[in-house]
BAVEXPA-998626 format. One record per residue (C-alpha): x, y, z; residue number from 1. Coordinates in pm, 1 decimal, padded with zeros to 6 digits. Layout:
<sites>
{{X Y Z} NUM}
...
</sites>
This chain:
<sites>
{{08802.8 -02492.1 -06444.7} 1}
{{08888.4 -02379.1 -06104.0} 2}
{{08819.3 -01993.4 -06169.5} 3}
{{08454.6 -02093.3 -06261.1} 4}
{{08345.0 -02130.7 -05921.8} 5}
{{08499.9 -01817.4 -05803.6} 6}
{{08216.1 -01560.5 -05889.7} 7}
{{07971.5 -01809.5 -05705.7} 8}
{{08181.3 -01799.3 -05392.6} 9}
{{08206.1 -01432.7 -05393.1} 10}
{{07831.0 -01400.6 -05438.0} 11}
{{07787.0 -01608.5 -05118.6} 12}
{{08052.6 -01436.7 -04883.3} 13}
{{07774.4 -01159.9 -04754.4} 14}
{{07583.1 -01464.7 -04648.4} 15}
{{07808.3 -01605.6 -04400.1} 16}
{{07961.0 -01289.3 -04276.8} 17}
{{07794.3 -01144.9 -03924.1} 18}
{{07538.7 -00867.6 -03964.3} 19}
{{07649.7 -00539.9 -03845.8} 20}
{{07362.4 -00297.5 -03723.9} 21}
{{07407.1 00086.8 -03712.4} 22}
{{07382.0 00230.8 -03334.8} 23}
{{07091.0 00466.7 -03283.4} 24}
{{07225.1 00810.8 -03173.0} 25}
{{06977.0 00826.8 -02908.9} 26}
{{06987.2 00627.6 -02573.5} 27}
{{06724.1 00631.5 -02293.8} 28}
{{06862.2 00506.2 -01932.3} 29}
{{06642.3 00462.7 -01625.2} 30}
{{06825.2 00577.4 -01335.8} 31}
{{06642.9 00332.6 -01109.8} 32}
{{06505.5 -00001.4 -01273.2} 33}
{{06306.3 -00128.4 -00976.9} 34}
{{05978.9 00036.4 -00835.9} 35}
{{05703.2 -00073.4 -00578.0} 36}
{{05382.4 00059.6 -00487.1} 37}
{{04996.0 -00017.0 -00379.8} 38}
{{04708.2 00068.4 -00595.8} 39}
{{04659.1 00444.3 -00589.6} 40}
{{05017.7 00523.7 -00570.2} 41}
{{05187.9 00726.6 -00848.1} 42}
{{05546.6 00590.9 -00911.7} 43}
{{05808.3 00860.1 -01053.4} 44}
{{06052.3 00723.1 -01281.8} 45}
{{06355.7 00935.6 -01334.8} 46}
{{06597.8 00878.2 -01653.0} 47}
{{06829.6 01036.1 -01856.8} 48}
{{06845.9 01098.7 -02259.9} 49}
{{07171.1 01070.5 -02429.8} 50}
{{07271.6 01203.1 -02781.8} 51}
{{07530.5 00958.7 -02911.8} 52}
{{07527.3 01103.6 -03254.8} 53}
{{07701.8 01389.0 -03415.4} 54}
{{07375.0 01573.8 -03487.2} 55}
{{07165.2 01770.1 -03300.8} 56}
{{06834.2 01612.4 -03173.0} 57}
{{06503.9 01797.0 -03103.8} 58}
{{06140.3 01727.5 -02992.2} 59}
{{06213.1 01376.0 -02855.4} 60}
{{05904.6 01208.5 -02745.8} 61}
{{05955.1 00968.3 -02436.0} 62}
{{05691.3 00728.3 -02279.8} 63}
{{05599.5 00404.5 -02080.8} 64}
{{05431.2 00108.3 -02195.2} 65}
{{05328.2 -00200.7 -02021.8} 66}
{{05016.9 -00392.8 -01953.1} 67}
{{04685.7 -00260.3 -02115.0} 68}
{{04500.3 -00263.3 -01769.3} 69}
{{04598.1 -00156.0 -01425.0} 70}
{{04825.1 00139.5 -01512.3} 71}
{{04792.8 00492.6 -01615.4} 72}
{{05109.5 00572.6 -01801.2} 73}
{{05221.7 00937.6 -01886.4} 74}
{{05413.4 01072.4 -02202.8} 75}
{{05596.2 01393.7 -02290.9} 76}
{{05772.1 01564.0 -02564.9} 77}
{{06100.7 01727.9 -02475.8} 78}
{{06143.3 01995.9 -02716.8} 79}
{{06464.8 02155.7 -02613.3} 80}
{{06748.3 02034.9 -02874.6} 81}
{{07006.2 01776.1 -02738.6} 82}
{{07361.9 01862.0 -02866.7} 83}
{{07588.4 01573.2 -02997.3} 84}
{{07742.2 01395.0 -02678.3} 85}
{{07488.9 01593.7 -02451.0} 86}
{{07280.3 01436.3 -02168.1} 87}
{{06970.0 01555.2 -02004.3} 88}
{{06759.8 01435.2 -01740.7} 89}
{{06393.9 01409.4 -01665.1} 90}
{{06102.6 01196.5 -01511.5} 91}
{{05782.1 01006.4 -01612.3} 92}
{{05516.9 00907.6 -01384.8} 93}
{{05306.2 00576.5 -01376.6} 94}
{{04972.3 00546.0 -01144.3} 95}
{{04903.3 00180.0 -01016.8} 96}
{{04527.6 00138.3 -01053.1} 97}
{{04329.3 -00174.3 -00910.2} 98}
{{04595.0 -00429.6 -01025.1} 99}
{{04655.5 -00754.2 -00868.4} 100}
{{04981.6 -00775.7 -00641.4} 101}
{{05273.8 -00905.9 -00844.1} 102}
{{05582.6 -00798.7 -01069.6} 103}
{{05515.8 -00611.2 -01379.8} 104}
{{05743.2 -00507.4 -01663.2} 105}
{{05731.7 -00184.2 -01792.4} 106}
{{05908.4 -00041.5 -02100.6} 107}
{{06066.2 00337.0 -02128.8} 108}
{{06068.1 00443.5 -02486.7} 109}
{{06228.2 00740.9 -02666.5} 110}
{{06173.6 00846.6 -03009.1} 111}
{{06311.5 01139.2 -03211.7} 112}
{{06252.0 01101.2 -03597.2} 113}
{{06406.1 00773.2 -03705.5} 114}
{{06614.2 00743.8 -03383.2} 115}
{{06451.7 00509.5 -03130.7} 116}
{{06561.7 00356.1 -02792.9} 117}
{{06377.7 00169.5 -02521.6} 118}
{{06474.6 00034.8 -02171.1} 119}
{{06279.7 -00179.6 -01908.0} 120}
{{06190.5 -00135.1 -01551.4} 121}
{{06010.2 -00346.0 -01289.8} 122}
{{05709.9 -00229.0 -01049.1} 123}
{{05634.3 -00464.6 -00781.0} 124}
{{05262.4 -00411.8 -00693.9} 125}
{{05194.2 -00499.5 -00324.7} 126}
{{04889.4 -00595.3 -00174.6} 127}
{{04675.8 -00302.5 -00056.7} 128}
{{04424.8 -00351.7 00233.3} 129}
{{04106.4 -00113.0 00209.8} 130}
{{03747.7 -00159.4 00245.3} 131}
{{03417.4 00058.1 00326.2} 132}
{{03152.7 -00000.6 00608.0} 133}
{{02813.0 00116.8 00573.5} 134}
{{02474.5 00083.4 00765.3} 135}
{{02139.6 00106.7 00610.6} 136}
{{01863.6 00201.0 00846.8} 137}
{{01589.4 00480.8 00895.9} 138}
{{01587.1 00728.1 01149.6} 139}
{{01228.2 00704.0 01303.3} 140}
{{00978.6 00437.4 01340.4} 141}
{{00640.0 00387.6 01468.1} 142}
{{00583.7 00131.9 01727.9} 143}
{{00425.6 -00182.5 01592.0} 144}
{{00633.3 -00237.0 01284.2} 145}
{{00923.7 -00455.4 01217.6} 146}
{{01277.7 -00300.8 01124.8} 147}
{{01568.4 -00422.7 00912.7} 148}
{{01897.7 -00261.8 00930.8} 149}
{{02136.1 -00384.4 00664.6} 150}
{{02494.0 -00376.3 00744.6} 151}
{{02745.6 -00395.9 00449.4} 152}
{{03133.9 -00409.7 00382.8} 153}
{{03277.2 -00368.7 00052.5} 154}
{{03649.5 -00467.2 -00039.3} 155}
{{03843.9 -00201.2 -00215.3} 156}
{{04156.9 -00383.0 -00193.9} 157}
{{04370.9 -00538.5 -00482.9} 158}
{{04364.3 -00887.0 -00346.5} 159}
{{04223.3 -01118.6 -00109.1} 160}
{{04180.9 -00966.2 00238.4} 161}
{{04087.6 -01148.3 00587.3} 162}
{{03973.6 -01013.2 00897.2} 163}
{{03755.5 -01013.8 01175.5} 164}
{{03417.6 -00815.9 01176.4} 165}
{{03118.4 -00759.0 01437.0} 166}
{{02856.5 -00538.6 01564.3} 167}
{{02674.1 -00425.8 01896.8} 168}
{{02310.2 -00350.3 01924.7} 169}
{{02192.0 -00172.8 02192.4} 170}
{{01870.1 00019.0 02329.3} 171}
{{01877.0 00324.3 02589.7} 172}
{{02222.9 00212.5 02665.1} 173}
{{02173.2 -00147.5 02717.3} 174}
{{02320.8 -00419.5 02490.1} 175}
{{02075.3 -00633.0 02333.1} 176}
{{02283.7 -00821.1 02074.9} 177}
{{02658.2 -00857.2 01976.3} 178}
{{02821.0 -01061.1 01684.5} 179}
{{03137.4 -01123.2 01558.1} 180}
{{03324.4 -01356.8 01296.4} 181}
{{03606.9 -01370.7 01055.4} 182}
{{03578.7 -01342.1 00691.8} 183}
{{03765.1 -01305.9 00356.1} 184}
{{03685.6 -01078.0 00081.8} 185}
{{03803.0 -01074.2 -00285.4} 186}
{{03852.4 -00758.8 -00452.7} 187}
{{03527.2 -00590.3 -00478.9} 188}
{{03344.2 -00837.2 -00310.1} 189}
{{03055.5 -00747.5 -00050.7} 190}
{{02962.8 -00888.5 00285.5} 191}
{{02600.7 -00814.8 00386.6} 192}
{{02407.5 -00905.8 00715.7} 193}
{{02076.2 -00795.4 00788.6} 194}
{{01955.0 -00731.7 01126.5} 195}
{{01570.1 -00751.5 01209.0} 196}
{{01385.2 -00658.5 01490.0} 197}
{{01043.3 -00797.7 01519.4} 198}
{{00812.9 -00513.4 01681.1} 199}
{{01099.6 -00353.1 01891.1} 200}
{{01013.0 -00153.6 02212.1} 201}
{{00989.0 00193.8 02236.3} 202}
{{01322.8 00346.8 02273.8} 203}
{{01653.1 00490.1 02095.4} 204}
{{01857.9 00215.2 01923.4} 205}
{{02245.1 00215.0 01816.5} 206}
{{02420.2 -00005.0 01598.7} 207}
{{02797.5 -00011.5 01639.7} 208}
{{02977.0 -00195.8 01330.5} 209}
{{03337.7 -00233.9 01325.7} 210}
{{03615.9 -00447.2 01137.9} 211}
{{03972.9 -00510.5 01122.1} 212}
{{04168.2 -00633.2 00804.7} 213}
{{04545.4 -00693.2 00857.4} 214}
{{04573.9 -00436.8 01117.5} 215}
{{04348.0 -00164.6 00943.0} 216}
{{04073.7 -00083.5 01188.0} 217}
{{03748.9 00077.9 01092.2} 218}
{{03420.9 00134.4 01259.0} 219}
{{03064.0 00328.6 01194.3} 220}
{{02758.7 00376.9 01366.7} 221}
{{02383.3 00416.0 01329.7} 222}
{{02115.7 00559.3 01547.6} 223}
{{01738.0 00511.7 01508.5} 224}
{{01429.1 00593.3 01718.6} 225}
{{01107.1 00385.4 01803.6} 226}
{{00805.3 00584.0 01913.6} 227}
{{00443.6 00516.3 01968.6} 228}
{{00181.6 00817.4 01894.0} 229}
{{-00130.5 00878.8 02149.9} 230}
{{-00381.3 00818.1 01844.2} 231}
{{-00744.0 00852.0 01891.8} 232}
{{-01029.2 00742.4 01654.9} 233}
{{-01409.3 00783.8 01571.8} 234}
{{-01601.8 00515.4 01409.0} 235}
{{-01941.6 00570.5 01274.8} 236}
{{-02226.4 00510.5 01010.6} 237}
{{-02349.1 00809.1 00779.1} 238}
{{-02499.8 00874.7 00464.8} 239}
{{-02472.6 00502.4 00333.3} 240}
{{-02115.2 00453.5 00460.9} 241}
{{-01909.5 00349.1 00744.4} 242}
{{-01643.2 00620.7 00851.0} 243}
{{-01324.8 00569.5 01064.0} 244}
{{-01126.3 00856.1 01139.0} 245}
{{-00779.5 00839.2 01330.0} 246}
{{-00612.3 01160.0 01457.7} 247}
{{-00327.4 01263.1 01708.0} 248}
{{-00336.6 01457.0 02026.3} 249}
{{-00345.5 01780.9 01813.2} 250}
{{-00658.8 01623.7 01639.5} 251}
{{-00484.1 01638.0 01310.5} 252}
{{-00552.7 01330.7 01064.6} 253}
{{-00294.6 01076.7 01062.9} 254}
{{-00233.4 00870.3 00730.5} 255}
{{-00141.0 00502.3 00661.7} 256}
{{-00313.5 00356.1 00994.8} 257}
{{-00400.9 -00011.2 00914.6} 258}
{{-00795.9 -00053.9 00965.2} 259}
{{-00996.8 -00363.8 00876.6} 260}
{{-01368.4 -00349.9 00816.0} 261}
{{-01512.4 -00683.2 00853.7} 262}
{{-01175.4 -00821.4 00693.7} 263}
{{-01149.5 -00582.8 00429.3} 264}
{{-00814.9 -00415.9 00471.8} 265}
{{-00789.8 -00027.9 00426.9} 266}
{{-00511.3 00234.6 00501.9} 267}
{{-00628.4 00613.7 00610.8} 268}
{{-00560.6 00877.2 00363.0} 269}
{{-00394.3 01198.8 00410.5} 270}
{{-00679.0 01328.1 00619.8} 271}
{{-00655.4 00999.6 00861.9} 272}
{{-01000.8 00878.2 00727.2} 273}
{{-01133.0 00537.0 00584.6} 274}
{{-01489.7 00525.4 00417.2} 275}
{{-01666.8 00199.5 00348.6} 276}
{{-01991.6 00211.6 00152.6} 277}
{{-02260.1 -00013.2 00313.5} 278}
{{-02621.1 -00100.5 00177.1} 279}
{{-02754.7 -00338.7 00436.0} 280}
{{-02794.2 -00374.3 00789.1} 281}
{{-02559.6 -00566.2 01031.3} 282}
{{-02286.0 -00538.1 01291.3} 283}
{{-01965.0 -00435.8 01121.4} 284}
{{-01639.0 -00531.9 01320.0} 285}
{{-01361.4 -00266.8 01273.4} 286}
{{-00989.9 -00350.5 01377.4} 287}
{{-00717.3 -00073.9 01401.2} 288}
{{-00349.6 -00098.6 01426.6} 289}
{{-00268.7 00235.1 01623.6} 290}
{{00094.8 00209.5 01635.6} 291}
{{00100.6 -00137.7 01748.6} 292}
{{-00209.8 -00101.8 01983.5} 293}
{{-00470.1 -00334.6 01813.8} 294}
{{-00812.4 -00193.0 01875.4} 295}
{{-01133.4 -00366.5 01804.8} 296}
{{-01470.0 -00170.4 01783.0} 297}
{{-01826.4 -00228.4 01631.6} 298}
{{-02056.0 -00031.3 01430.2} 299}
{{-02418.7 -00125.1 01437.2} 300}
{{-02584.6 -00039.9 01078.4} 301}
{{-02956.1 -00055.2 01081.7} 302}
{{-03216.4 -00022.2 00809.7} 303}
{{-03534.5 00147.7 00791.5} 304}
{{-03871.4 -00043.0 00732.8} 305}
{{-04221.9 00122.0 00631.6} 306}
{{-04557.3 00001.0 00701.9} 307}
{{-04874.0 00213.6 00642.2} 308}
{{-05263.7 00227.9 00669.5} 309}
{{-05523.2 00458.7 00498.5} 310}
{{-05734.8 00658.4 00699.2} 311}
{{-05971.1 00858.3 00497.8} 312}
{{-05795.9 01152.1 00337.0} 313}
{{-05461.6 01054.7 00518.0} 314}
{{-05207.8 00792.0 00506.9} 315}
{{-05066.0 00680.8 00850.5} 316}
{{-04693.0 00571.9 00771.9} 317}
{{-04494.9 00400.7 01069.3} 318}
{{-04122.9 00373.5 01051.9} 319}
{{-03908.8 00099.2 01227.3} 320}
{{-03572.1 -00026.9 01243.7} 321}
{{-03388.3 -00335.4 01182.4} 322}
{{-03484.3 -00454.7 01538.5} 323}
{{-03855.6 -00313.1 01511.3} 324}
{{-03805.5 -00014.5 01738.0} 325}
{{-03995.0 00300.3 01600.1} 326}
{{-03757.6 00563.8 01474.1} 327}
{{-03843.7 00940.7 01526.0} 328}
{{-03745.0 01235.8 01315.5} 329}
{{-03733.8 01030.7 01013.9} 330}
{{-03834.6 01193.7 00686.9} 331}
{{-04120.8 01052.6 00477.8} 332}
{{-04152.6 01164.3 00129.5} 333}
{{-04474.4 01052.4 -00034.8} 334}
{{-04512.6 01103.9 -00400.5} 335}
{{-04821.1 01061.7 -00604.6} 336}
{{-05019.6 01153.2 -00922.3} 337}
{{-05087.8 01509.5 -00782.2} 338}
{{-04750.3 01575.6 -00618.1} 339}
{{-04552.8 01550.9 -00323.8} 340}
{{-04598.8 01550.8 00058.4} 341}
{{-04335.7 01548.2 00328.3} 342}
{{-04364.8 01438.6 00690.5} 343}
{{-04142.3 01380.3 00983.5} 344}
{{-04210.5 01067.9 01210.1} 345}
{{-04303.4 01149.0 01584.2} 346}
{{-04162.1 00977.7 01891.1} 347}
{{-04371.5 00649.3 01812.7} 348}
{{-04219.2 00667.1 01460.5} 349}
{{-04544.9 00758.9 01305.8} 350}
{{-04623.7 01018.4 01059.1} 351}
{{-04937.0 01147.7 00858.8} 352}
{{-04951.4 01176.8 00448.0} 353}
{{-05197.8 01435.1 00336.8} 354}
{{-05360.5 01254.3 00013.9} 355}
{{-05503.5 01540.2 -00096.6} 356}
{{-05180.4 01658.2 -00166.0} 357}
{{-05065.0 01370.4 -00338.4} 358}
{{-05340.0 01231.0 -00502.3} 359}
{{-05478.6 00857.7 -00507.9} 360}
{{-05370.7 00570.1 -00638.2} 361}
{{-05006.3 00440.4 -00609.8} 362}
{{-04794.9 00648.1 -00371.5} 363}
{{-04452.7 00598.4 -00362.2} 364}
{{-04318.0 00637.8 -00015.5} 365}
{{-03927.1 00675.8 00088.0} 366}
{{-03806.6 00717.7 00442.1} 367}
{{-03441.5 00872.5 00456.2} 368}
{{-03191.0 00956.2 00703.0} 369}
{{-02828.5 00977.4 00759.4} 370}
{{-02789.9 00756.7 01040.4} 371}
{{-02977.4 00439.9 00860.6} 372}
{{-03009.5 00264.9 00539.0} 373}
{{-03323.8 00397.8 00392.8} 374}
{{-03649.7 00231.9 00285.2} 375}
{{-03884.2 00254.2 -00001.0} 376}
{{-04226.6 00106.6 -00034.8} 377}
{{-04523.1 00158.2 -00275.8} 378}
{{-04893.4 00220.4 -00113.3} 379}
{{-05234.0 00166.8 -00305.5} 380}
{{-05463.7 00431.9 -00173.9} 381}
{{-05842.5 00481.3 -00291.3} 382}
{{-06075.0 00769.9 -00236.4} 383}
{{-06284.3 00760.1 00059.1} 384}
{{-06623.6 00643.8 00025.5} 385}
{{-06893.8 00939.7 00127.4} 386}
{{-07174.7 00804.9 00380.0} 387}
{{-07530.7 00837.9 00234.0} 388}
{{-07750.2 01057.0 00514.0} 389}
{{-08050.7 00861.4 00669.4} 390}
{{-08392.8 01004.4 00584.7} 391}
{{-08606.2 01130.7 00893.4} 392}
{{-08977.0 01006.8 00906.6} 393}
{{-09270.1 01255.7 01024.9} 394}
{{-09556.1 01150.2 01191.7} 395}
{{-09906.7 01319.3 01156.5} 396}
{{-10091.7 01378.5 01476.0} 397}
{{-10392.6 01572.9 01573.8} 398}
{{-10365.8 01945.2 01600.3} 399}
{{-10419.3 01920.9 01976.0} 400}
{{-10129.5 01663.3 02009.9} 401}
{{-09761.5 01751.0 02067.7} 402}
{{-09542.7 01607.3 01819.4} 403}
{{-09256.8 01466.5 01970.2} 404}
{{-08926.8 01408.0 01691.5} 405}
{{-08807.1 01087.8 01645.5} 406}
{{-08433.8 01105.9 01771.0} 407}
{{-08213.1 00958.8 01460.9} 408}
{{-07986.2 00677.8 01552.7} 409}
{{-07618.4 00800.6 01572.8} 410}
{{-07423.4 00757.9 01244.9} 411}
{{-07051.5 00705.8 01309.7} 412}
{{-06984.2 00684.3 00937.7} 413}
{{-06663.1 00499.0 00857.5} 414}
{{-06552.9 00513.5 01188.1} 415}
{{-06692.4 00194.3 01324.3} 416}
{{-06550.3 00037.7 01018.9} 417}
{{-06208.6 00166.5 01077.9} 418}
{{-06207.5 00072.8 01452.2} 419}
{{-06327.3 -00294.9 01346.7} 420}
{{-06035.2 -00306.7 01087.9} 421}
{{-05784.8 -00170.1 01333.8} 422}
{{-05919.0 -00434.0 01607.7} 423}
{{-05866.1 -00721.3 01328.7} 424}
{{-05513.8 -00585.1 01234.0} 425}
{{-05430.2 -00548.0 01612.0} 426}
{{-05526.2 -00913.4 01658.7} 427}
{{-05374.9 -01033.0 01372.3} 428}
{{-05043.0 -00865.2 01438.6} 429}
{{-05026.2 -00966.0 01781.2} 430}
{{-05089.9 -01328.6 01659.2} 431}
{{-04818.9 -01282.4 01380.5} 432}
{{-04580.3 -01148.9 01635.2} 433}
{{-04612.6 -01432.1 01891.8} 434}
{{-04696.3 -01723.0 01658.1} 435}
{{-04625.9 -01653.3 01276.9} 436}
{{-04300.4 -01532.7 01146.5} 437}
{{-04281.8 -01187.0 01005.2} 438}
{{-04137.2 -01136.3 00627.8} 439}
{{-04063.0 -00800.1 00481.0} 440}
{{-03953.2 -00723.2 00147.7} 441}
{{-03799.8 -00405.7 00015.1} 442}
{{-03638.3 -00274.8 -00295.2} 443}
{{-03358.9 -00012.0 -00330.7} 444}
{{-03235.0 00092.3 -00668.9} 445}
{{-03044.2 -00246.3 -00786.2} 446}
{{-03082.7 -00412.9 -00462.8} 447}
{{-03355.2 -00630.7 -00322.2} 448}
{{-03373.4 -00704.3 00065.5} 449}
{{-03606.0 -00951.4 00265.2} 450}
{{-03622.1 -00954.5 00618.9} 451}
{{-03736.3 -01262.5 00812.9} 452}
{{-03797.5 -01248.7 01180.6} 453}
{{-03909.0 -01557.3 01395.5} 454}
{{-04219.0 -01522.5 01633.8} 455}
{{-04158.6 -01441.6 01984.8} 456}
{{-04307.7 -01753.3 02111.9} 457}
{{-04162.3 -02027.6 01887.3} 458}
{{-03825.2 -02094.1 01659.1} 459}
{{-03854.4 -02151.9 01280.8} 460}
{{-03733.8 -02476.4 01134.5} 461}
{{-03617.1 -02553.2 00754.6} 462}
{{-03724.6 -02186.2 00673.8} 463}
{{-03752.6 -02152.2 00271.1} 464}
{{-03786.5 -01839.8 00054.8} 465}
{{-03809.1 -01835.2 -00330.5} 466}
{{-03849.6 -01515.1 -00553.1} 467}
{{-03871.3 -01516.3 -00932.3} 468}
{{-03628.0 -01234.3 -01034.9} 469}
{{-03337.7 -01172.5 -01269.8} 470}
{{-03050.7 -01134.6 -01025.7} 471}
{{-02680.9 -01101.6 -01056.4} 472}
{{-02600.8 -01248.1 -00712.4} 473}
{{-02739.7 -01279.0 -00350.7} 474}
{{-02590.2 -01337.8 -00006.0} 475}
{{-02762.2 -01365.7 00331.7} 476}
{{-02688.6 -01315.7 00691.0} 477}
{{-02777.9 -01668.9 00779.6} 478}
{{-02821.2 -01982.1 00583.6} 479}
{{-02770.9 -02043.6 00237.0} 480}
{{-02879.9 -01814.4 -00060.4} 481}
{{-02830.4 -01893.6 -00432.1} 482}
{{-02944.6 -01772.1 -00774.2} 483}
{{-03028.4 -02031.3 -01042.4} 484}
{{-03299.7 -02020.9 -01354.1} 485}
{{-03389.4 -01676.4 -01292.7} 486}
{{-03498.2 -01716.9 -00918.5} 487}
{{-03357.3 -01668.5 -00577.3} 488}
{{-03375.4 -01940.6 -00333.5} 489}
{{-03289.6 -01867.4 00035.4} 490}
{{-03298.0 -02159.7 00311.1} 491}
{{-03223.5 -02125.5 00690.2} 492}
{{-03220.6 -02437.2 00889.4} 493}
{{-03317.0 -02279.2 01235.3} 494}
{{-03404.8 -01951.7 01371.5} 495}
{{-03455.6 -01898.5 01730.7} 496}
{{-03779.4 -01722.2 01857.9} 497}
{{-03723.5 -01356.8 01764.6} 498}
{{-03421.5 -01395.5 01583.1} 499}
{{-03391.9 -01216.8 01253.4} 500}
{{-03207.3 -01265.2 00909.5} 501}
{{-03164.5 -01064.0 00602.5} 502}
{{-03117.7 -01135.5 00231.7} 503}
{{-02968.4 -00907.2 -00009.2} 504}
{{-03020.3 -00966.0 -00369.9} 505}
{{-02830.9 -00767.0 -00649.9} 506}
{{-03058.3 -00721.2 -00947.1} 507}
{{-02964.2 -00768.2 -01313.3} 508}
</sites>
């Protein structure tokens, strides 16, 4: 009975016996197991390899392992054979990257076939203090604009750094501003401060920027210049547009100059020019910013107005401006059924159109000038009436009586009628000029203009003008203008004696 349990006991003996492992014939032993450094350092780790077996080892691979981030590890293959009981020495390198301060455990590994050995070392990463300074600002600025300089510190340390920073701003050697403070930065963190100068004066400026973290001092400087040019300008009206030209001392156009025409902002082009189309008379305000020097000027835009009177085979045309003054040297084009005639106004603003060239009927008149907004009008002309001759009466008398011819009355033809009409017109015009408001209407392409002028001896109250047209919009220099139900309504509460107002209608 006792022998029955013997086989079971024999089988269980290996379970209770301690395990025996075979020793690797390859051993790697570091010659120093503690190292230290800062980010950027390369650590050299010396080690020795021992062949504890009875066979030669070759192509031994050695390398370092550890944290996946923060270190750059080296590996190599030792191809020289290692005889039994032989020992060789070599090195491996580890580069410390931007890793936080502290102690890190790394492992040296050696492998040859099935033989394997490893050993551990400790690397102490110390705090690395480093940072970069930068000033972002231009080199030159024209006077009149604001300037912003950006100061920046970027931490390149692997831990939190604390230090003192500051700057000094000066102009032509005179200190304008100083600043200093204490800050702390985390790894990779930025500190930024903007220095803004509001319309700084002309001069040479310098910014001195410094910092001191844990005894590591750095500084940088930046300089810039503020200057003002001697700019000039011309402002004028020509060919339907207001032009502003800005140029320097060498008469070269200056670009990017701020110009406002009646409140509308512009910038001069590469030639230093701004153009603004206008189609109605008036005074236009122009404001220029010439490198900080604000200049205000005005351009007077005047419009031409036509009036006419037929005299026999000619049409007398008078051209005046917006103020009623006669305008000489204005080309007037008359187009009629037969053709065109061209005439130029004299010093009184009057010119004569030959109706024999244009024909009779509807004559289209156009006054054009590069200095004015042009005018158009249509005239209805009729052929002149030829006067009937007056018959002569002969009286019979005796042969001995001398016959005295009867002198016919003087025949002035249409001259008397013309003088009479001219007198009536003169009287009516004088009356209208002194006592009645003057209203003139002109159409130019898609625009319809109305001018009202108060009489010289009295004012106008509650003026109202209404016109049935299809219009897209209307605006007036005085009073209120609106478009409703296919009509334009213009109302003015009061006009002083001799005062003028204009209405512009955009036709649909």
